[in-house]
C-alpha positions as CSV (number, residue, x, y, z in Angstrom):
1,M,-20.2,-118.2,42.3
2,N,-22.7,-121.0,42.0
3,P,-22.9,-123.7,43.2
4,T,-21.5,-122.0,46.3
5,L,-23.5,-118.8,46.2
6,W,-26.5,-118.0,44.0
7,D,-27.9,-114.9,42.5
8,Q,-31.6,-115.0,41.4
9,S,-32.3,-118.5,40.2
10,D,-35.0,-121.0,39.2
11,E,-35.5,-124.7,40.0
12,L,-36.4,-126.7,36.9
13,V,-37.9,-130.2,37.4
14,C,-37.4,-132.7,34.5
15,V,-40.6,-134.2,33.2
16,H,-38.9,-137.5,32.7
17,C,-36.5,-138.2,35.5
18,E,-38.1,-135.7,37.9
19,L,-34.7,-134.5,39.1
20,P,-34.7,-130.8,40.1
21,T,-31.9,-128.6,38.7
22,R,-31.2,-125.1,39.9
23,V,-30.3,-122.6,37.1
24,D,-29.2,-119.0,37.4
25,R,-32.0,-116.7,36.2
26,Q,-29.7,-114.9,33.7
27,I,-28.5,-118.2,32.2
28,L,-32.1,-119.5,31.9
29,T,-33.2,-116.3,30.2
30,A,-30.3,-116.5,27.7
31,A,-31.0,-120.2,27.0
32,L,-34.7,-119.5,26.3
33,H,-33.8,-116.6,24.1
34,G,-31.4,-118.8,22.2
35,R,-34.1,-121.5,21.7
36,V,-36.8,-119.1,20.6
37,E,-34.5,-117.3,18.1
38,H,-33.1,-120.6,16.9
39,V,-29.6,-119.5,17.9
40,L,-29.2,-122.5,20.1
41,P,-29.8,-126.1,19.0
42,A,-32.4,-128.0,21.0
43,S,-29.7,-130.4,22.0
44,S,-28.0,-127.7,24.1
45,T,-31.0,-127.3,26.4
46,V,-31.7,-130.8,27.8
47,C,-31.8,-132.2,31.2
48,W,-28.1,-132.9,32.2
49,H,-29.1,-136.1,33.9
50,C,-31.3,-138.0,31.4
51,G,-31.1,-135.9,28.2
52,T,-34.8,-135.0,28.0
53,Q,-35.3,-131.7,26.1
54,W,-36.6,-128.8,28.1
55,D,-39.9,-127.6,26.7
56,V,-39.8,-123.9,25.6
57,E,-43.3,-123.3,27.1
58,Y,-42.2,-124.7,30.4
59,L,-39.1,-122.5,30.5
60,S,-41.2,-119.5,29.6
61,T,-43.6,-120.3,32.5
62,M,-40.7,-120.6,34.9
63,L,-39.4,-117.2,33.9
64,A,-42.8,-115.7,34.4
65,K,-42.8,-116.8,38.0
66,E,-40.9,-115.0,40.8
67,A,-37.3,-116.2,41.0
68,I,-35.6,-117.8,44.0
69,P,-34.1,-114.8,45.8
70,P,-30.3,-114.4,45.8
71,D,-28.2,-115.6,48.7
72,T,-27.7,-113.0,51.5
73,L,-24.1,-112.4,52.5
74,D,-22.3,-110.8,55.4
75,V,-19.2,-108.8,54.4
76,E,-16.7,-108.5,57.2
77,E,-13.9,-106.0,57.4
78,V,-10.8,-107.4,55.8
79,D,-7.5,-108.1,57.6
80,L,-5.3,-109.2,54.8
81,E,-2.9,-110.9,57.1
82,K,-5.6,-113.3,58.1
83,V,-7.0,-114.0,54.6
84,Q,-6.1,-117.5,53.5
85,C,-6.4,-119.5,50.4
86,G,-9.9,-120.8,50.0
87,D,-11.5,-117.8,51.6
88,L,-14.3,-115.9,49.9
89,V,-13.6,-112.2,49.3
90,L,-15.4,-109.2,47.8
91,I,-13.5,-107.7,44.9
92,N,-14.4,-104.1,44.1
93,P,-11.9,-102.6,41.8
94,H,-13.9,-99.5,41.0
95,A,-15.2,-98.8,44.5
96,E,-18.8,-99.1,43.2
97,P,-21.3,-101.6,44.7
98,A,-22.7,-102.4,41.2
99,T,-19.3,-103.7,40.1
100,A,-18.4,-105.7,43.2
101,Q,-17.9,-109.5,42.7
102,V,-17.4,-112.4,45.1
103,K,-14.4,-114.6,44.3
104,R,-12.4,-117.2,46.1
105,V,-8.7,-116.7,46.9
106,L,-6.7,-119.3,45.1
107,A,-3.2,-117.9,45.8
108,R,-1.8,-115.2,48.1
109,P,1.1,-112.7,47.6
110,G,4.4,-114.4,46.9
111,Q,2.9,-117.7,45.7
112,S,3.0,-119.0,42.2
113,V,0.2,-120.2,39.9
114,S,0.6,-122.6,37.0
115,Y,-1.3,-125.4,35.4
116,D,-0.6,-129.0,34.4
117,S,-1.0,-130.8,31.1
118,S,-4.8,-131.3,31.8
119,G,-5.3,-127.6,32.5
120,R,-5.8,-127.9,36.2
121,L,-4.5,-124.9,38.1
122,L,-1.7,-125.5,40.6
123,V,-0.5,-123.3,43.5
124,D,3.2,-123.6,44.3
125,G,3.2,-126.7,42.1
126,D,0.5,-128.5,44.0
127,R,-3.3,-128.9,43.4
128,A,-5.1,-125.7,44.2
129,Q,-7.0,-127.0,47.3
130,A,-4.1,-128.7,48.9
131,G,-3.2,-125.9,51.3
132,W,-6.7,-124.9,52.3
133,R,-7.8,-124.9,56.0
134,S,-9.9,-127.9,57.0
135,D,-13.0,-125.7,57.6
136,V,-13.1,-124.5,54.0
137,T,-15.7,-126.5,52.3
138,L,-16.8,-126.6,48.7
139,P,-20.1,-128.0,47.4
140,T,-19.8,-131.1,45.3
141,V,-21.2,-131.2,41.7
142,P,-23.8,-134.0,41.1
143,V,-22.8,-136.6,38.5
144,D,-25.4,-139.3,38.9
145,V,-28.5,-139.9,41.0
146,D,-29.6,-143.5,40.7
147,L,-33.0,-142.9,42.4
148,H,-33.9,-140.8,39.4
149,R,-33.0,-143.3,36.7
150,E,-35.2,-145.9,35.1
151,E,-32.2,-147.5,33.6
152,T,-29.4,-147.6,36.1
153,R,-25.7,-146.9,35.4
154,W,-24.7,-149.3,38.2
155,S,-24.3,-153.0,37.5
156,V,-23.4,-156.1,39.5
157,A,-20.0,-157.7,38.9
158,S,-18.7,-161.1,39.8
159,E,-15.2,-161.9,40.9
160,K,-14.6,-163.4,37.4
161,G,-15.8,-160.3,35.6
162,G,-19.3,-161.4,34.7
163,S,-22.7,-160.5,36.2
164,D,-24.0,-162.1,39.4
165,H,-27.7,-161.3,39.4
166,L,-28.2,-163.5,42.5
167,A,-26.0,-161.2,44.6
168,R,-27.9,-158.0,44.1
169,V,-31.3,-157.1,42.5
170,R,-32.5,-153.6,41.8
171,D,-36.1,-153.3,43.0
172,A,-39.0,-151.3,41.5
173,D,-38.3,-148.5,44.1
174,R,-34.8,-148.3,42.6
175,S,-33.1,-149.6,45.7
176,W,-30.7,-152.5,45.5
177,V,-31.1,-155.8,47.5
178,M,-28.1,-157.8,48.4
179,T,-29.0,-161.4,49.4
180,S,-25.6,-163.0,49.3
181,V,-22.8,-162.6,51.8
182,E,-20.8,-160.2,49.6
183,G,-21.2,-158.4,46.4
184,L,-19.6,-155.9,44.0
185,L,-21.4,-153.0,42.4
186,I,-19.7,-151.0,39.6
187,Y,-20.7,-147.5,38.2
188,E,-20.3,-146.8,34.5
189,H,-20.4,-143.2,33.5
190,R,-22.4,-142.0,30.5
191,N,-22.9,-138.4,29.2
192,V,-26.1,-137.2,27.5
193,Y,-24.0,-134.7,25.5
194,R,-21.9,-137.6,24.1
195,G,-24.7,-139.7,22.8
196,D,-25.2,-141.3,26.2
197,R,-22.3,-143.6,25.6
198,P,-19.6,-144.6,28.1
199,V,-17.1,-141.7,28.6
200,R,-15.0,-140.3,31.4
201,V,-16.7,-138.0,33.9
202,L,-16.5,-134.5,32.5
203,D,-16.5,-131.1,34.2
204,D,-20.1,-130.4,33.4
205,Y,-22.2,-128.1,35.6
206,P,-25.9,-129.1,35.7
207,G,-27.0,-125.4,35.9
208,N,-25.0,-124.2,32.9
209,L,-28.0,-124.6,30.5
210,G,-27.4,-123.7,26.9
211,I,-23.7,-123.0,27.4
212,D,-21.5,-124.1,24.5
213,R,-18.1,-124.9,25.9
214,R,-15.4,-127.5,25.8
215,L,-15.6,-130.2,28.5
216,F,-12.6,-131.7,30.2
217,P,-12.2,-134.9,32.2
218,A,-12.9,-134.5,35.9
219,G,-11.5,-136.6,38.7
220,R,-11.9,-136.3,42.5
221,L,-15.1,-138.3,42.7
222,S,-17.2,-139.4,45.6
223,T,-20.1,-141.7,46.1
224,S,-22.8,-141.9,48.8
225,F,-25.6,-144.4,49.6
226,V,-27.9,-145.4,52.4
227,L,-27.8,-148.9,54.0
228,T,-30.5,-150.7,55.9
229,A,-30.8,-154.3,57.2
230,E,-33.8,-156.5,56.5
231,V,-34.9,-160.1,57.0
232,A,-37.1,-162.4,55.0
233,A,-40.4,-163.0,56.7
234,S,-40.9,-166.6,57.7
235,G,-42.5,-168.7,55.0
236,G,-42.3,-166.2,52.2
237,N,-40.3,-163.8,50.2
238,E,-41.6,-160.7,51.9
239,L,-38.9,-158.5,53.4
240,V,-39.4,-156.9,56.8
241,A,-37.2,-154.7,58.9
242,R,-34.5,-156.5,60.9
243,N,-35.6,-156.7,64.5
244,E,-32.7,-158.6,66.2
245,S,-31.1,-156.7,69.1
246,E,-27.6,-157.2,67.7
247,P,-26.4,-154.7,65.1
248,L,-25.3,-156.0,61.7
249,E,-21.7,-155.2,60.7
250,V,-20.9,-154.6,57.1
251,D,-17.5,-154.2,55.6
252,V,-17.7,-151.5,52.9
253,S,-14.8,-151.0,50.5
254,T,-14.9,-148.5,47.7
255,G,-12.5,-148.3,44.8
256,F,-11.9,-145.2,42.7
257,W,-10.1,-145.2,39.3
258,T,-7.8,-142.2,39.1
259,D,-5.0,-141.2,36.6
260,E,-2.5,-142.2,39.3
261,G,-4.1,-145.7,39.9
262,I,-6.9,-147.2,41.8
263,Q,-7.5,-145.7,45.3
264,V,-9.2,-148.0,47.8
265,Q,-11.1,-146.9,50.9
266,H,-12.4,-149.2,53.6
267,G,-14.6,-149.0,56.7
268,T,-17.0,-151.2,58.8
269,T,-20.5,-149.9,59.1
270,R,-22.8,-150.9,62.0
271,L,-26.5,-151.1,61.1
272,I,-28.7,-150.5,64.1
273,P,-32.1,-152.2,63.8
274,G,-34.7,-149.7,62.6
275,E,-32.2,-147.1,61.4
276,E,-30.7,-146.1,58.2
277,V,-26.9,-145.4,57.8
278,Q,-25.7,-142.8,55.3
279,V,-22.3,-143.8,53.8
280,H,-20.1,-141.3,52.0
281,R,-16.8,-142.1,50.4
282,R,-14.3,-139.9,48.6
283,W,-11.5,-140.6,46.2
284,D,-9.0,-139.2,48.7
285,G,-9.9,-141.3,51.7
286,A,-12.6,-139.3,53.5
287,V,-15.1,-141.6,55.1
288,T,-18.4,-140.6,56.8
289,G,-21.2,-142.6,58.3
290,T,-21.4,-144.9,61.3
291,T,-18.0,-146.6,60.8
292,T,-15.2,-148.2,62.7
293,G,-11.7,-148.8,61.5
294,A,-12.3,-146.4,58.6
295,G,-9.4,-145.5,56.3
296,V,-7.4,-146.9,53.5
297,A,-7.8,-150.6,53.1
298,D,-5.0,-153.2,52.9
299,G,-4.0,-151.9,49.5
300,D,-2.9,-154.8,47.4
301,A,-5.7,-157.3,48.2
302,M,-8.6,-154.8,47.7
303,R,-6.9,-153.2,44.7
304,R,-6.7,-156.7,43.0
305,R,-10.4,-157.1,43.7
306,F,-11.3,-153.9,41.9
307,Q,-8.6,-154.0,39.2
308,P,-10.6,-156.1,36.5
309,H,-13.7,-153.9,36.9
310,L,-12.5,-150.3,37.1
311,S,-11.4,-148.0,34.2
312,A,-11.6,-144.4,33.1
313,T,-15.3,-144.9,32.1
314,R,-16.1,-147.2,35.0
315,P,-14.5,-145.1,37.8
316,I,-16.2,-146.3,41.0
317,G,-16.9,-149.7,42.6
318,A,-18.5,-150.6,45.9
319,F,-17.8,-154.0,47.6
320,L,-19.9,-154.9,50.6
321,A,-19.4,-158.0,52.8
322,R,-21.8,-158.9,55.7
323,R,-20.3,-160.1,58.9
324,L,-22.7,-163.0,59.7
325,R,-23.5,-164.0,63.2
326,F,-23.8,-167.7,64.0
327,E,-24.1,-170.0,67.1
328,R,-21.2,-172.1,68.2
329,S,-21.3,-174.8,71.0
330,G,-24.9,-174.0,71.8
331,S,-25.0,-170.3,72.8
332,T,-21.7,-168.6,72.1
333,A,-22.3,-166.0,69.3
334,S,-19.5,-164.9,67.1
335,S,-19.2,-163.0,63.9
336,A,-17.5,-164.0,60.6
337,S,-16.9,-162.1,57.4
338,T,-17.2,-163.7,54.0
339,A,-16.2,-167.2,55.1
340,A,-19.7,-167.9,56.5
341,S,-22.4,-169.3,54.3
342,P,-25.4,-167.1,53.5
343,K,-27.6,-170.0,54.5
344,N,-26.7,-169.1,58.1
345,S,-28.7,-165.9,58.0
346,H,-31.8,-164.5,56.4
347,V,-30.6,-161.0,56.8
348,I,-30.3,-159.0,53.5
349,L,-28.9,-155.6,52.8
350,R,-30.8,-152.8,51.0
351,I,-28.8,-150.1,49.3
352,R,-30.7,-146.9,48.6
353,D,-30.1,-143.6,46.9
354,L,-26.8,-144.3,45.2
355,R,-25.2,-141.1,44.1
356,V,-22.0,-140.0,42.4
357,Q,-20.5,-136.5,42.9
358,R,-17.3,-134.7,41.9
359,D,-15.3,-131.9,43.4
360,V,-15.1,-128.4,41.9
361,E,-11.9,-128.4,39.9
362,Y,-10.1,-125.1,39.0
363,R,-8.6,-125.2,35.6
364,E,-7.3,-123.1,32.7
365,A,-9.8,-123.7,29.9
366,T,-10.8,-122.2,26.6
367,N,-13.9,-120.1,27.4
368,P,-16.7,-119.1,25.1
369,R,-16.2,-115.4,25.7
370,N,-12.8,-115.3,24.0
371,T,-11.4,-113.2,26.8
372,P,-7.7,-113.0,27.4
373,S,-6.6,-115.9,29.7
374,I,-3.7,-117.1,31.7
375,A,-3.1,-119.7,28.9
376,T,-2.7,-116.8,26.4
377,R,0.1,-115.4,28.4
378,F,1.6,-118.8,29.3
379,P,0.7,-121.2,26.5
380,L,2.8,-124.1,27.9
381,A,1.9,-126.3,30.8
382,D,4.0,-125.8,33.8
383,A,4.6,-122.1,32.9
384,T,4.4,-120.1,36.2
385,W,2.8,-116.8,37.2
386,Q,4.7,-115.5,40.2
387,L,2.6,-113.2,42.3
388,G,4.1,-110.0,43.6
389,A,4.0,-108.7,47.2
390,D,0.6,-107.0,46.6
391,E,-1.0,-109.5,44.2
392,W,-3.7,-112.0,44.8
393,F,-5.1,-114.7,42.4
394,V,-8.9,-115.1,42.7
395,V,-11.3,-117.5,40.9
396,G,-15.0,-118.2,40.8
397,D,-16.5,-121.6,41.6
398,N,-18.5,-121.9,38.4
399,V,-15.2,-122.6,36.7
400,P,-16.2,-122.6,33.0
401,L,-18.2,-119.3,33.2
402,S,-16.3,-117.3,35.8
403,I,-14.4,-114.3,34.7
404,D,-11.6,-113.8,37.2
405,S,-7.8,-113.7,37.6
406,R,-7.5,-116.3,34.8
407,H,-8.6,-113.4,32.6
408,W,-7.9,-110.1,34.4
409,G,-4.7,-111.2,36.0
410,A,-3.9,-110.6,39.6
411,V,-5.9,-108.3,41.8
412,H,-4.3,-105.9,44.3
413,S,-4.8,-105.7,48.0
414,A,-6.7,-102.4,47.7
415,E,-9.3,-104.1,45.5
416,I,-10.3,-106.5,48.2
417,A,-13.2,-104.8,50.0
418,G,-14.0,-107.5,52.6
419,V,-14.3,-111.2,53.6
420,V,-17.6,-112.8,52.6
421,K,-19.6,-115.1,54.8
422,P,-23.1,-116.5,53.9
423,A,-25.6,-114.8,56.2
424,R,-27.0,-117.0,59.0
């Protein structure tokens, strides 16, 4: 069930990008065996983030150490009437503890399960997570961590499609400095398993080391970053923390390329002197951080701004505009957005720790174990599996490796032994 729940595991740290990656102990053992026995090519055991090959001796050393213990779970008595889609349940078809498995309920009795032309599972014709309660949360899967890249995948874009290096500069500490009133930053995705060339974001899992499987395009992206305000010290280029009493307001718009078109989100972030603000934006409009007026931006205008820059391989853009403060008639302070000149203020923005994530996507996919699957029984997209009055459809969150209802078929109520909660 990783990345939601973990069995025994190990944390590998890449010697090049220094990014830690958690790997299930059994998967790591199999990957090392494959390398030693020359069953797996070296290219199958590389850092998912930068492509650096994992050293066999290092992997052996990790396996010689004590593993990270498995997650501890609480299993509560099950009331099937209260079990909802998205809940974690303990499946125990043989009434033996050794064979019990934790799975997530995707569909309840009476619902239908199908899949679209991209292989994504649908429940009653809608995406799998559409009907889940708001308190059901899934971990996101990391796609890019700019702080751990020598060569960034983000670039500065001008309104005319070129580069505007005066607007933003990436410093030695891998933060970005925005000195102009506004600027546009674009993310281009590359994949180490595709020659590090521009491709769509794929449904890769960082911890699936040495697993040979087909990868599919993945949507439902999100991005996060940290904003701070700084000013140039008098008489030099040194940057110091902003010390004015008034907060700096920044309009933050994010654009996400999707199969259905560009989705734009907007919010105003207030930067309090001496503090950092974490901004998180999702493809579906969720906005977190210190924001006011958050939500979907005036669609057409912002969509036109992002349109020339976003594509399937450049799926995310971030547009930031400072609301500058200036004096009018001696003492009356007011704020203006992009119309004010940057000469009116020495305040700059620093953007740190840019990250890209994706949601877990449940799909019907060819799997390396050649087990019977829902696609075998229903080879055409839009074919429907109608659940009976005592049938449940359950899945695992490690979508490419999980063996679940996509392979067994539906489970019956008597096989659900309890509702699972992570122990506190």
